N, C-alpha and C positions, 0 to 999 in steps of 0.2 A: 965857465958857467957850469953849474952843477945840474945833475939830472932833475933835481927838485925844481930849479929855476925853469928848466925847459918844460916840465910838466905844468907849471903854473902858467907859462905863456901859452901852452897848447890848450889849456882848459878855458882861458878867458881872453876874448877878443880884445878887450880894452887894455889888458896887460900886454898883449902882443903888440898892439898899436903903440903903446908907450915905449916899449923896447925898440920898436922899429924906428921911432923918431930919432933915436940916438945914432942911427946908422946912415951912411950916405947911400945914394941910389946904387952906386957900384957895389957896395957891401950888401945891400938888400938883394940885388940880382945874384950875387955870388952865393948868398945864403939860400936863396930859392933853388939855385942849381944844386947845391950840396944836399939840401933836404930832398929834392927830387931823386937824386942818386941813392940816398939812404932808403927812401920809400921803395924804389925799384929793387934794390938789393934785398930788402925785407920781404917783398912780394915773391921774389925768386926763391929765397930761403923757405918761405912758407909752402910754395908750390912743390919744391923738392921734398920737404918733409911729408907733405900729403901723398906724393907719389911713392915714397919709401914705405909709408904706412900701408898704402893700397897694395904694394907688392908683397909686404909681409902677410897681409890678410889673404891674398891669393895663394901664396905658398902654404900657409896654414891650412886653407881649405883643401888644397891638393893633397897635403899630408894626411889630413883627416879622411879624405875620400880613399886614399891608398890603404890606410889602416882598415877602414870598413870593408873594402873590396877583398882584402886579404883575410877577413874574418877575425881580425885581432881587436883587442881593446888596449887602452892605455896601460892597464894593469899587466898585460902581456909584455909590454915594452920595458916596464920597470919591474924587474924580477924580485928585487928586495929593497927595503927601505935603506937609504944611506945611513951609514953609521955615524953616530954623534962624535964629534971631536972635542977635545978639551978635557978638563977635569970633571969628574962626577960631582953632583951637588953635595954640599956639606951636610952631614947628618946633624940634626938638632939634638942637643944633649938635654935630657930631662932631669934637672937637678932640683 
């Protein structure tokens, strides 16, 4: 079953019912169990992502505070602009 088919089933209750009619009760219970596990895993992943994002924000705030307390600015941390790599741009020839 393609992701497109699953999306179609998820968006429309009648389509879901039609698909469910083709399954036995045992298959429907197994499907419900699998979907429950997928939902749980997705919730855990989302919670973990939110926690990581919050941790990054806290660390960033701590670094900003330390920079300010030290009387520094971001320009003090980056002493010079990084050098460009690669070839220089081609010169246009005026003919």
